[in-house]
C-alpha positions as CSV (number, residue, x, y, z in Angstrom):
1,F,-7.4,-19.7,10.7
2,N,-10.7,-19.1,12.7
3,S,-11.9,-16.0,12.1
4,Q,-14.1,-14.4,15.0
5,I,-15.2,-11.6,13.1
6,S,-16.0,-11.5,8.8
7,I,-16.6,-7.9,7.6
8,K,-17.5,-7.5,3.6
9,I,-15.9,-4.5,1.9
10,L,-17.9,-3.7,-1.4
11,G,-16.0,-0.8,-3.5
12,H,-18.0,1.8,-5.0
13,Q,-17.4,4.5,-7.4
14,W,-16.5,7.3,-4.7
15,Y,-17.6,4.9,-1.6
16,W,-17.1,1.8,0.6
17,S,-19.7,-0.1,1.4
18,Y,-19.1,-2.7,4.9
19,E,-21.0,-5.1,6.3
20,Y,-20.4,-7.1,9.5
21,S,-21.5,-10.8,8.5
22,D,-22.0,-11.6,12.4
23,F,-23.9,-8.7,13.0
24,N,-26.0,-8.1,10.5
25,K,-25.1,-4.4,10.4
26,E,-24.0,-2.6,7.2
27,F,-23.1,1.2,6.3
28,D,-21.9,3.2,3.4
29,S,-18.5,5.3,3.8
30,F,-18.0,8.6,1.3
31,M,-15.1,10.5,1.8
32,I,-15.6,14.3,3.7
33,P,-15.8,17.2,1.0
34,E,-12.6,19.4,1.5
35,L,-14.8,22.4,1.8
36,E,-16.2,20.6,5.2
37,M,-12.7,19.6,6.7
38,T,-11.3,21.0,9.9
39,K,-7.9,21.4,10.2
40,N,-7.2,18.4,12.1
41,S,-9.0,16.4,8.6
42,F,-6.3,14.1,6.8
43,R,-7.3,15.1,3.4
44,L,-8.5,11.8,1.3
45,L,-8.4,9.8,4.0
46,D,-11.1,11.1,6.4
47,T,-14.5,9.5,6.4
48,D,-18.1,10.0,7.0
49,N,-18.3,6.9,8.6
50,N,-15.4,5.2,10.1
51,L,-15.0,1.0,10.1
52,V,-14.5,0.1,14.1
53,I,-13.0,-3.0,14.8
54,P,-12.6,-5.1,17.6
55,I,-8.7,-4.9,19.1
56,N,-7.2,-9.0,20.0
57,T,-9.7,-10.6,17.2
58,N,-9.5,-12.3,14.5
59,I,-11.4,-10.7,11.8
60,K,-11.4,-12.1,7.8
61,Y,-12.1,-9.4,5.2
62,L,-14.2,-10.1,2.3
63,I,-12.9,-7.3,-0.2
64,S,-14.8,-6.4,-4.1
65,S,-15.8,-3.9,-5.9
66,M,-19.3,-3.5,-7.8
67,D,-17.6,-1.5,-10.8
68,V,-13.8,-1.0,-11.3
69,I,-11.0,-1.9,-9.6
70,H,-10.1,-0.1,-6.1
71,S,-7.5,0.1,-3.5
72,W,-8.6,-0.6,-0.4
73,S,-6.5,0.4,2.5
74,I,-5.9,1.1,6.8
75,P,-2.6,2.6,6.4
76,S,-1.8,2.7,10.5
77,L,-2.1,-1.0,10.1
78,G,-0.6,-1.5,7.4
79,I,-3.2,-3.0,5.3
80,K,-3.8,-2.4,1.4
81,M,-6.0,-4.9,-0.7
82,D,-7.0,-4.5,-4.5
83,A,-10.9,-4.5,-4.6
84,V,-11.4,-6.2,-8.0
85,P,-15.0,-6.8,-9.8
86,G,-16.4,-10.2,-9.3
87,R,-13.7,-11.6,-6.8
88,L,-13.5,-11.7,-2.9
């Protein structure tokens, strides 16, 4: 499997960190608090910084955790992975 992009995803308590390895870009993503949500928001799914991925591109996801087991998913793509501390 030849990936064109690698994305490192780290679970932390209450947020996720993303790093686009090939583009030297990283950011954190936090859930939007319920008091800041609009009518069109998805409770427990909307975040302040969304992961953006290109179409028609092979992507390698490196998923891990910094503290406890977390579950990372993109429901619309049918992707769900457990992030385990110390494992990729």
